[in-house]
N, C-alpha and C positions, 0 to 999 in steps of 0.2 A: 638968580644963580636958577631958581627953577625952570625958568623960563629960557635960559642956555642949555639944558638937561633936554627939555620939552624941545628945543629947535634939535638940538642934536641927534634926537630919538626921531623924529621927523624927519632929518636927511636921510637916516640910517634905513627909513621904510620905503625913502622914494628910491634908495638906489638899489634896494630889496627887488623891490615892484619891477624897477627896468630890466634886473638880471634875471628875470624869472625866465625858466627854460620851458620852452616848446617841448611836452612830454606826450604831443600826439604821436601816435603809431604811422608809421609808413608801411606801407605794404611793400616790402622788396622783388625786385627783379631776380630773376637765377640763370645763371650759365652754366651747361654743363660738356664735362670731356671725360670721355672713357679713358685712352690711353695716346701715348704717342709712340710715335716708331721710326728706325731712323733709316733713310735709304739713301742712295746715292746722289751723290752732284751729281747735276748737269751738265757743269762745267769740267768735269772730272777727266783728264787727259788720260787717263786708263781705268780698265772695271777693277773694282779692287775686287782682292779674290774671294772666295766663300768663307764667312763666320768674321770679315772686317765690318761688319755690319751689326756683330750682337751688341745687344743692349741692353739694357734693364732701366728703363726710365718710370719710376714707380710715382712721382711727385711732381706736381709744377707750380710755378710763381706765376700769379697773372696782376700785369699791369695793367689799367684803361686810360684811356686819353680820350674827355670828351671837347667839343668846339671849345673856346671859351676859356679854358682850365690853364692856370699856369704851369701845371706839368701832370704827368700820370699817377693815378690815382693808386698805389698799393694795393690789392684785394686781397692777398695773401699767401701765402704757400699751403695748396694742398695736395695729401695725397690719391693715387688715380684709383677706380674712379671718383668724381668728384664733382656738386654741386654747389655751386658759388653763388651767394647772395650778392646785388648789387644796390643800394638803397637810389637809385636812379632809375627815370623810364626813357631816358634819350637815346639812341642810337650811339654808338661808340662808336667813334670817329675811328682810335686805335688800339687797339689789342694785343700786345706782346705776350708771349706764351713762354717762362726759360724755363729748359728742362733743368728736372732737379733730380739725384741721384744718392743713394745710402752709401756714405762714403767710409771704405773699408769694409761694409756690409753691414752698418751699424743704424737701425733704425730712426734709433736718438740725432743721427748726425746727417741729415739729410741738407746737401749742398748742390748749390750750382754747379754744373759740371760745364768746365770753360771751355772744352772741344766740339761744346754742341754748338750749331746757330741755334739764336732766337728765332720762334715763329713769330711773323706778324701775320694779322689778320685786318681787312680795314670795313667802316660800315657794318658793324654788325649791330642788329637790331636787337634791342629788349624793349618788353612792357612790364607794365607793374604786375605782380602776381602772376607770373608767369616764367616759365623756364625753354632758353635759347638753346639749341645742339651746337656742338663746336665743331668745325670738322666736316668730313663727310663719313658714313657710316661703311664701313667695311665690309666683309662678308659675313660675319657674323653679329651685321648690326650694330657693333660699337662705333662711337661718333670717336672719332681719330682723326690726328693733325699729326703731318712727317716733318720730322728737322733730318740735318746732315751732320757731318763734320765740317767744321770749318775748313779750309781750304789746306788738305796737307800731300807729303811727301816721304818718300821712304828715304831715310838719311844709310848713305852705301859707303861702308866702311873695310879698306885695304891696306893689309900691313899695317894694321892697329889706327892707319890715318884716316880722314873722313875724305874720301874722295870728291864728291859734291850733294851737295843739300840747295832744294832750291829754296825761292824767298818767298815760302809758304806759313802761314801761321801754326797749322802742327806738322811737326816733324814726327814717324814714326822711325824709335831708335831701332827693335829688335821686334819680329814678329813670328808666329808660327803656327801656322792653321793645318798642318798634320794633311794636308792635301796630295790630290797627284801632282798638280803644276805647281805649288807651293811650298811642297815638301822639299826641306832641305835637314832640318832636325836640328835647330839649333842650339838646343839640349846636347849634353857628354852621354855616354853610352847607356846611361842607367834608365835613361827613358826611349822606350820602344813606340812602336807604331800598332796601331791595330785597325781593321778593316770592317770589324765586326759590328752589325748594324746597332747592334742593341747597347753598343759603348760610345758609338758616337754622338756628340755632341749636334755638329754642323757640317756640312760637306760630306767627304768620303775615308774622313779617317780621324782620328785620336788621337791623343799619346799616354800610355800609363806607366806606371813604375811600379815593378814589385818588391811587396816589404813582405819578406819571411818571417815566418813566426820567432825565429830565435833573434833577429836584427831589432835593437833597442830603437835605431833610427837608421834614417836611408839618407845621405845627402845627394843632392845633385842640384846642376847650375847651367844657365845660358851657358856657352863653354868660351866663349868669344869676350873683349873686354867692350863695354859700353862705353862712348864717349861723346861727352855734353859739356862745350866749352862755354855754355850759356849760363852764369851762376844764377843769374834771375830768375831761370826756367821753371814752369811747375812739370813734374814728374807724376803720370799716373800708371801703375800697371793694370791693365786690365787682361780679365781671362775666365772662362767656362772653367767649371770643376767638379768633381765630386771623390769622395774617397773615405775610403775604411777605416783609417787613422788619421789622429790630428795633423795637420800640414803648418809648415813653419814657413815663412818668406821674408824674405830679409837680404841684406844688400850687403858686399863684400868689398872692400876698396880700403886706402890705407889715408890716414891723416894726413898726409903731406906727401908731394913728390915726391919718389923714391924709399918712402917709408914700409914697412912691413905692415901686408895687409891683415885687415880682421874683418869678421864676421857681426854684424846686429842685427836683430830680426823688428821685423815691421809688425806685425800681427800673428797669430795663429789660428789658422780656421779650424774650425770644429768635423768630425765625420757627418758627410751627408751622402743616402745613396739618391739621389735626386741631385740633376744637374742646376748648378745655380751659376750666376755672374758676379763678377765683384769686381769693384775700381778702387784699387788700395794707393793711398798716397805716397810717393815712394819720396819726395820730395821734404818731408819733415825728418826723414831718417838720412836722407844725402844730407843734411844739413848738419849730423853730427860726423861725418867725415871732410867738414870745411870745405865742403861742394866739390869735392876734387874732381877733377874732367873725367877720368876713368872708374869704371866700376865695374862690376858682374851683379847679377840677380840671381840670387841662392835661393834652394828650397831643401825644407828636410821633414823627412816623415817620421812621426815621433811614436814610436809604439811601446808605449810604455806600459801595455796590458799586457804585450806578446803574443796578440790577436792577429797579427799579420792581416794581409789583405792588399788592396792596390789603391795608385792611386791616379786620376786621371782628368787629364786637362785637354783643353779645347780654347783655339781663337786665343791666343797669347799673343800679344802685343802692348811696348810698353811708348807711351808717346808725350813728347815734349811739347811746351807751348810756352 
């Protein structure tokens, strides 16, 4: 019996020795990136209006592939600027940079933004215990890479019908930049245009809504139906904003064709005296309306404290993918 116990212990000892981990430390290599910018596509058939390239890519996911590997190594998601460790010293054959944004403005909910192209870099040299800067330095010396929108087109709607849509990845269902050429004011009459330089986010104008001290709420909306016939589409509302009061952003639609419309809120934005870029996921809200193909984007300035003020908007666009 004792011999059997001894033999068992001896086997366990050999197994434990065979499984001993190598605890020797390895000095990592580092990759450094400061920011990601959004630029015009080189194959774009038309020049994007001013403000179309407004963005806030505040993080990236990095995927690295080395020769001989079966798949990419996920180095992780990092807020910009970032310096990322990699426990390798060989040249990276292919480095993929995935643009990441704060969904609904929430820092804890960073997601890959599907409308932006991945950035591919090849043969990126790295070395143990040293840092490789990614991209090229901009005018401020910040190491930068550039992405673009996936191929896009603007949807044209005439008399409530989609006139024509090119076969592209991204469709802009509605847009307003408040500029001279683009200025069409898709919003209702409560939204005005200003050309005061101090109140413009980009281009030659921005939109504003007056909120009187006595008004508890001021409602306004994109004043025509938006049509999306793809029930599987992603929907995001992009815009720049600053506001003296809280601002609710939502959707108005019916739960079935021919039914009465109702309004649901996607989120409420807090007061801010500085321009902010936000990406609002409207797809989740759209599911509550059974993905009805016709809907409107609606806003409500909430003046519960009775202080009044202004709501400013710029570079507004609803994108589908």
